[in-house]
N, CA, C and O atoms as a DFTB+ gen file, in Angstrom:
428 C
 N C O
     1  1      13.721      -0.420      -1.133
     2  2      14.204       0.861      -0.685
     3  2      13.291       1.967      -1.097
     4  3      13.132       2.923      -0.338
     5  1      12.648       1.899      -2.307
     6  2      11.777       2.940      -2.805
     7  2      10.518       3.036      -1.974
     8  3      10.011       4.134      -1.746
     9  1       9.996       1.892      -1.512
    10  2       8.806       1.879      -0.653
    11  2       9.117       2.632       0.653
    12  3       8.352       3.498       1.078
    13  1      10.209       2.300       1.257
    14  2      10.615       2.898       2.583
    15  2      10.778       4.441       2.372
    16  3      10.270       5.237       3.161
    17  1      11.479       4.822       1.320
    18  2      11.707       6.228       1.037
    19  2      10.426       6.978       0.786
    20  3      10.272       8.110       1.246
    21  1       9.514       6.382       0.077
    22  2       8.246       7.044      -0.196
    23  2       7.422       7.168       1.057
    24  3       6.743       8.176       1.253
    25  1       7.464       6.159       1.914
    26  2       6.670       6.213       3.136
    27  2       7.251       7.281       4.110
    28  3       6.526       7.890       4.898
    29  1       8.564       7.472       4.019
    30  2       9.161       8.515       4.851
    31  2       8.680       9.898       4.538
    32  3       8.596      10.771       5.402
    33  1       8.364      10.077       3.272
    34  2       7.824      11.427       2.818
    35  2       6.332      11.548       3.264
    36  3       5.855      12.672       3.419
    37  1       5.616      10.483       3.465
    38  2       4.167      10.545       3.784
    39  2       3.877      10.617       5.255
    40  3       2.750      10.941       5.629
    41  1       4.848      10.327       6.125
    42  2       4.574      10.319       7.547
    43  2       5.503      11.331       8.177
    44  3       6.557      11.639       7.620
    45  1       5.121      11.861       9.349
    46  2       5.977      12.830      10.043
    47  2       7.217      12.197      10.587
    48  3       7.217      11.016      10.935
    49  1       8.281      12.966      10.666
    50  2       9.551      12.497      11.188
    51  2       9.928      13.356      12.379
    52  3       9.857      14.574      12.217
    53  1      10.298      12.912      13.488
    54  2      10.378      11.473      13.813
    55  2       8.995      10.887      14.056
    56  3       8.035      11.602      14.341
    57  1       8.919       9.546      13.933
    58  2       7.665       8.838      14.247
    59  2       8.048       7.577      15.040
    60  3       9.188       7.113      15.038
    61  1       7.049       7.077      15.691
    62  2       7.222       5.855      16.470
    63  2       6.694       4.703      15.634
    64  3       5.690       4.811      14.930
    65  1       7.444       3.549      15.749
    66  2       7.039       2.355      15.047
    67  2       5.892       1.722      15.845
    68  3       5.961       1.626      17.070
    69  1       4.830       1.289      15.134
    70  2       3.688       0.761      15.789
    71  2       3.898      -0.718      16.224
    72  3       4.564      -1.496      15.542
    73  1       3.327      -1.051      17.340
    74  2       3.332      -2.449      17.827
    75  2       1.916      -3.030      17.741
    76  3       1.674      -4.139      18.218
    77  1       0.981      -2.290      17.137
    78  2      -0.384      -2.719      16.991
    79  2      -0.609      -3.716      15.869
    80  3       0.261      -3.914      15.021
    81  1      -1.758      -4.332      15.866
    82  2      -2.204      -5.153      14.749
    83  2      -2.391      -4.281      13.550
    84  3      -2.847      -3.145      13.686
    85  1      -2.048      -4.775      12.347
    86  2      -2.016      -3.937      11.138
    87  2      -2.753      -4.568      10.036
    88  3      -2.765      -5.787       9.866
    89  1      -3.408      -3.669       9.241
    90  2      -4.017      -4.068       7.917
    91  2      -3.281      -3.260       6.875
    92  3      -2.984      -2.086       7.093
    93  1      -2.972      -3.893       5.708
    94  2      -2.283      -3.225       4.642
    95  2      -3.119      -3.342       3.346
    96  3      -3.578      -4.434       3.009
    97  1      -3.305      -2.284       2.660
    98  2      -3.938      -2.282       1.338
    99  2      -2.951      -1.827       0.305
   100  3      -2.305      -0.788       0.450
   101  1      -2.837      -2.630      -0.763
   102  2      -1.891      -2.343      -1.819
   103  2      -2.673      -2.276      -3.151
   104  3      -3.346      -3.244      -3.506
   105  1      -2.599      -1.185      -3.870
   106  2      -3.158      -1.026      -5.146
   107  2      -2.021      -0.762      -6.111
   108  3      -1.228       0.158      -5.912
   109  1      -1.940      -1.575      -7.167
   110  2      -0.839      -1.456      -8.079
   111  2      -1.467      -1.008      -9.464
   112  3      -2.367      -1.648     -10.007
   113  1      -0.932       0.110      -9.970
   114  2      -1.395       0.633     -11.257
   115  2      -0.230       0.622     -12.239
   116  3       0.474       1.627     -12.340
   117  1      -0.001      -0.431     -12.944
   118  2       1.098      -0.551     -13.880
   119  2       0.869       0.313     -15.141
   120  3      -0.248       0.769     -15.385
   121  1       1.916       0.530     -15.926
   122  2       1.790       1.285     -17.200
   123  2       1.032       0.493     -18.239
   124  3       0.307       1.057     -19.059
   125  1       1.198      -0.799     -18.204
   126  2       0.562      -1.676     -19.186
   127  2       0.210      -2.972     -18.491
   128  3       0.175      -3.037     -17.262
   129  1      -0.052      -4.007     -19.276
   130  2      -0.371      -5.314     -18.674
   131  2       0.757      -5.732     -17.727
   132  3       1.933      -5.658     -18.083
   133  1       0.405      -6.155     -16.564
   134  2       1.391      -6.506     -15.527
   135  2       2.142      -7.772     -15.910
   136  3       1.531      -8.772     -16.285
   137  1       3.475      -7.729     -15.816
   138  2       4.258      -8.901     -15.967
   139  2       4.436      -9.507     -14.617
   140  3       4.764      -8.802     -13.662
   141  1       4.225     -10.830     -14.498
   142  2       4.361     -11.499     -13.187
   143  2       3.072     -11.532     -12.443
   144  3       2.063     -11.005     -12.909
   145  1       3.088     -12.118     -11.342
   146  2       1.894     -12.309     -10.503
   147  2       1.737     -11.199      -9.468
   148  3       2.731     -10.686      -8.955
   149  1       0.524     -10.835      -9.166
   150  2       0.255      -9.757      -8.213
   151  2       0.760     -10.097      -6.820
   152  3       1.153      -9.195      -6.080
   153  1       0.763     -11.353      -6.445
   154  2       1.222     -11.726      -5.091
   155  2       2.741     -11.495      -4.930
   156  3       3.230     -11.439      -3.802
   157  1       3.476     -11.365      -6.017
   158  2       4.952     -11.133      -5.942
   159  2       5.306      -9.782      -5.380
   160  3       6.444      -9.575      -4.959
   161  1       4.355      -8.839      -5.358
   162  2       4.680      -7.505      -4.793
   163  2       4.429      -7.399      -3.288
   164  3       4.913      -6.473      -2.637
   165  1       3.671      -8.349      -2.743
   166  2       3.249      -8.242      -1.356
   167  2       4.424      -8.334      -0.356
   168  3       4.623      -7.428       0.454
   169  1       5.164      -9.389      -0.418
   170  2       6.247      -9.620       0.591
   171  2       7.310      -8.561       0.577
   172  3       7.703      -8.117       1.655
   173  1       7.819      -8.109      -0.581
   174  2       8.796      -7.050      -0.591
   175  2       8.285      -5.715       0.107
   176  3       9.024      -5.048       0.830
   177  1       7.010      -5.387      -0.154
   178  2       6.435      -4.192       0.458
   179  2       6.337      -4.369       1.948
   180  3       6.766      -3.490       2.695
   181  1       5.784      -5.483       2.415
   182  2       5.649      -5.762       3.867
   183  2       7.036      -5.720       4.535
   184  3       7.174      -5.107       5.593
   185  1       8.046      -6.342       3.956
   186  2       9.348      -6.368       4.480
   187  2       9.951      -4.954       4.554
   188  3      10.622      -4.614       5.529
   189  1       9.709      -4.141       3.528
   190  2      10.220      -2.775       3.483
   191  2       9.659      -1.888       4.649
   192  3      10.349      -0.997       5.143
   193  1       8.453      -2.146       5.049
   194  2       7.800      -1.326       6.082
   195  2       8.100      -1.860       7.476
   196  3       7.863      -1.172       8.469
   197  1       8.626      -3.098       7.556
   198  2       8.906      -3.686       8.885
   199  2      10.117      -2.917       9.479
   200  3      11.101      -2.620       8.801
   201  1       9.974      -2.619      10.784
   202  2      10.979      -1.892      11.565
   203  2      11.013      -0.412      11.139
   204  3      11.930       0.329      11.493
   205  1       9.982      -0.001      10.366
   206  2       9.934       1.400       9.910
   207  2       8.527       1.935      10.220
   208  3       8.406       3.031      10.768
   209  1       7.468       1.194       9.886
   210  2       6.129       1.563      10.176
   211  2       5.609       0.713      11.311
   212  3       4.928       1.208      12.209
   213  1       5.937      -0.590      11.269
   214  2       5.560      -1.521      12.332
   215  2       6.756      -2.330      12.696
   216  3       7.712      -2.429      11.928
   217  1       6.711      -2.928      13.896
   218  2       7.894      -3.633      14.402
   219  2       8.274      -4.871      13.548
   220  3       9.448      -5.089      13.250
   221  1       7.287      -5.651      13.175
   222  2       7.570      -6.906      12.480
   223  2       6.357      -7.206      11.559
   224  3       5.223      -6.903      11.932
   225  1       6.574      -7.769      10.418
   226  2       5.435      -8.047       9.540
   227  2       4.487      -9.171      10.074
   228  3       3.457      -9.458       9.464
   229  1       4.841      -9.767      11.166
   230  2       3.898     -10.715      11.786
   231  2       2.704      -9.996      12.378
   232  3       1.683     -10.622      12.661
   233  1       2.818      -8.646      12.575
   234  2       1.680      -7.866      13.068
   235  2       0.603      -7.721      12.003
   236  3      -0.542      -7.401      12.325
   237  1       0.945      -7.947      10.762
   238  2       0.029      -7.729       9.637
   239  2      -1.001      -8.887       9.687
   240  3      -0.634     -10.049       9.513
   241  1      -2.256      -8.568       9.920
   242  2      -3.314      -9.500      10.033
   243  2      -4.197      -9.544       8.758
   244  3      -4.982     -10.471       8.560
   245  1      -4.047      -8.571       7.955
   246  2      -4.935      -8.507       6.794
   247  2      -4.187      -7.787       5.620
   248  3      -3.610      -6.716       5.811
   249  1      -4.213      -8.368       4.475
   250  2      -3.623      -7.695       3.276
   251  2      -4.676      -7.703       2.152
   252  3      -5.240      -8.751       1.835
   253  1      -4.920      -6.603       1.592
   254  2      -5.805      -6.475       0.394
   255  2      -4.888      -5.964      -0.699
   256  3      -4.233      -4.933      -0.549
   257  1      -4.849      -6.708      -1.818
   258  2      -4.003      -6.323      -2.917
   259  2      -4.780      -6.432      -4.189
   260  3      -5.484      -7.413      -4.429
   261  1      -4.646      -5.391      -5.026
   262  2      -5.348      -5.423      -6.331
   263  2      -4.565      -4.677      -7.348
   264  3      -3.901      -3.690      -7.030
   265  1      -4.630      -5.149      -8.621
   266  2      -4.012      -4.441      -9.669
   267  2      -5.096      -3.758     -10.539
   268  3      -6.225      -4.237     -10.644
   269  1      -4.708      -2.631     -11.151
   270  2      -5.580      -1.870     -11.981
   271  2      -4.837      -1.607     -13.277
   272  3      -4.201      -0.562     -13.414
   273  1      -4.898      -2.508     -14.214
   274  2      -4.203      -2.353     -15.497
   275  2      -4.992      -1.279     -16.342
   276  3      -6.209      -1.138     -16.224
   277  1      -4.246      -0.565     -17.166
   278  2      -4.942       0.527     -17.978
   279  2      -6.130       0.049     -18.800
   280  3      -7.086       0.811     -18.948
   281  1      -6.131      -1.133     -19.328
   282  2      -7.266      -1.598     -20.101
   283  2      -8.447      -1.982     -19.295
   284  3      -9.542      -2.169     -19.826
   285  1      -8.232      -2.112     -17.932
   286  2      -9.309      -2.598     -17.078
   287  2      -9.407      -1.633     -15.912
   288  3      -9.483      -2.064     -14.762
   289  1      -9.406      -0.355     -16.180
   290  2      -9.488       0.608     -15.116
   291  2     -10.811       0.623     -14.439
   292  3     -11.833       0.277     -15.032
   293  1     -10.802       1.005     -13.247
   294  2     -11.961       1.077     -12.335
   295  2     -12.266       2.511     -12.040
   296  3     -11.347       3.311     -11.868
   297  1     -13.560       2.875     -11.973
   298  2     -13.971       4.213     -11.621
   299  2     -14.143       4.378     -10.130
   300  3     -15.159       3.948      -9.585
   301  1     -13.199       4.977      -9.460
   302  2     -13.233       5.118      -8.000
   303  2     -14.217       6.210      -7.696
   304  3     -14.100       7.314      -8.228
   305  1     -15.197       5.927      -6.843
   306  2     -16.232       6.853      -6.507
   307  2     -15.786       7.992      -5.580
   308  3     -16.028       9.173      -5.828
   309  1     -15.125       7.569      -4.505
   310  2     -14.675       8.582      -3.475
   311  2     -13.283       8.256      -3.061
   312  3     -13.084       7.849      -1.916
   313  1     -12.297       8.406      -3.913
   314  2     -10.924       8.164      -3.483
   315  2     -10.481       9.220      -2.455
   316  3     -10.933      10.365      -2.485
   317  1      -9.612       8.817      -1.573
   318  2      -9.010       9.737      -0.598
   319  2      -8.164      10.753      -1.343
   320  3      -7.813      10.539      -2.503
   321  1      -7.850      11.800      -0.720
   322  2      -6.969      12.844      -1.356
   323  2      -5.651      12.230      -1.774
   324  3      -5.152      12.498      -2.867
   325  1      -5.071      11.384      -0.882
   326  2      -3.769      10.791      -1.147
   327  2      -3.880       9.817      -2.349
   328  3      -3.017       9.792      -3.226
   329  1      -4.926       9.051      -2.356
   330  2      -5.113       8.068      -3.518
   331  2      -5.387       8.853      -4.791
   332  3      -4.872       8.469      -5.841
   333  1      -6.158       9.921      -4.764
   334  2      -6.388      10.782      -5.954
   335  2      -5.026      11.263      -6.492
   336  3      -4.786      11.286      -7.699
   337  1      -4.163      11.638      -5.567
   338  2      -2.848      12.132      -5.986
   339  2      -2.071      11.033      -6.683
   340  3      -1.411      11.267      -7.696
   341  1      -2.157       9.798      -6.117
   342  2      -1.530       8.651      -6.712
   343  2      -2.096       8.338      -8.139
   344  3      -1.358       8.040      -9.078
   345  1      -3.378       8.421      -8.229
   346  2      -4.078       8.178      -9.512
   347  2      -3.690       9.154     -10.596
   348  3      -3.637       8.802     -11.775
   349  1      -3.423      10.361     -10.200
   350  2      -3.054      11.411     -11.189
   351  2      -1.559      11.411     -11.484
   352  3      -1.122      12.125     -12.386
   353  1      -0.776      10.653     -10.772
   354  2       0.669      10.607     -10.949
   355  2       1.087       9.800     -12.164
   356  3       0.259       9.162     -12.813
   357  1       2.317       9.831     -12.451
   358  2       2.810       9.057     -13.554
   359  2       2.908       7.608     -13.173
   360  3       3.333       7.289     -12.062
   361  1       2.534       6.737     -14.049
   362  2       2.475       5.304     -13.770
   363  2       3.845       4.715     -13.998
   364  3       4.612       5.306     -14.759
   365  1       4.214       3.603     -13.403
   366  2       3.402       2.808     -12.519
   367  2       3.284       3.425     -11.121
   368  3       4.151       4.191     -10.699
   369  1       2.234       3.094     -10.428
   370  2       2.023       3.593      -9.085
   371  2       1.700       2.420      -8.164
   372  3       0.918       1.531      -8.501
   373  1       2.321       2.448      -7.008
   374  2       1.957       1.508      -5.943
   375  2       1.441       2.292      -4.805
   376  3       2.187       3.019      -4.149
   377  1       0.164       2.161      -4.550
   378  2      -0.482       2.876      -3.419
   379  2      -0.562       1.929      -2.253
   380  3      -1.081       0.817      -2.347
   381  1      -0.005       2.434      -1.097
   382  2       0.071       1.561       0.122
   383  2      -0.672       2.341       1.222
   384  3      -0.379       3.502       1.507
   385  1      -1.658       1.633       1.829
   386  2      -2.368       2.190       2.926
   387  2      -2.222       1.298       4.120
   388  3      -2.416       0.089       3.997
   389  1      -1.892       1.824       5.259
   390  2      -1.744       1.095       6.509
   391  2      -2.813       1.508       7.463
   392  3      -3.131       2.690       7.598
   393  1      -3.365       0.533       8.121
   394  2      -4.446       0.800       9.132
   395  2      -4.149      -0.043      10.366
   396  3      -3.649      -1.165      10.285
   397  1      -4.485       0.558      11.529
   398  2      -4.391      -0.190      12.792
   399  2      -5.670      -0.922      13.122
   400  3      -5.796      -1.476      14.214
   401  1      -6.607      -0.938      12.223
   402  2      -7.864      -1.678      12.407
   403  2      -8.044      -2.753      11.302
   404  3      -8.601      -2.472      10.241
   405  1      -7.556      -4.000      11.575
   406  2      -7.620      -5.029      10.521
   407  2      -9.051      -5.420      10.159
   408  3      -9.244      -6.157       9.193
   409  1     -10.066      -4.953      10.901
   410  2     -11.455      -5.330      10.640
   411  2     -12.294      -4.159      10.119
   412  3     -13.516      -4.282      10.033
   413  1     -11.680      -3.039       9.774
   414  2     -12.372      -1.856       9.412
   415  2     -13.372      -1.982       8.268
   416  3     -14.435      -1.361       8.293
   417  1     -13.039      -2.767       7.291
   418  2     -13.908      -2.971       6.127
   419  2     -14.812      -4.185       6.237
   420  3     -15.609      -4.456       5.339
   421  1     -14.688      -4.923       7.346
   422  2     -15.452      -6.151       7.470
   423  2     -16.740      -5.900       8.248
   424  3     -17.647      -6.730       8.184
   425  1     -16.855      -4.845       8.946
   426  2     -18.051      -4.640       9.804
   427  2     -19.059      -3.795       9.122
   428  3     -20.118      -3.520       9.686
């Protein structure tokens, strides 16, 4: 429910649900060492966005997921404004990016 509520704040309302092919990027920034496996966050996020951002999670053709624990932080060279905002927020943070181009980073 928190994922859907947060996405509602980030997109205009009303909005149309997309029927296009989708790519999803998930960056998780926990407060400390992550408990559990990183893949355990993927399905709940995809399900939360189904029928809200896209019609069905079968449209998702690509998922990129990465964790950034405090002891292993990464220096982002050119983060987007939205991601910079997430980075400066209180942790834990789950950054979700949706794209209608599943091949954008592959070409």
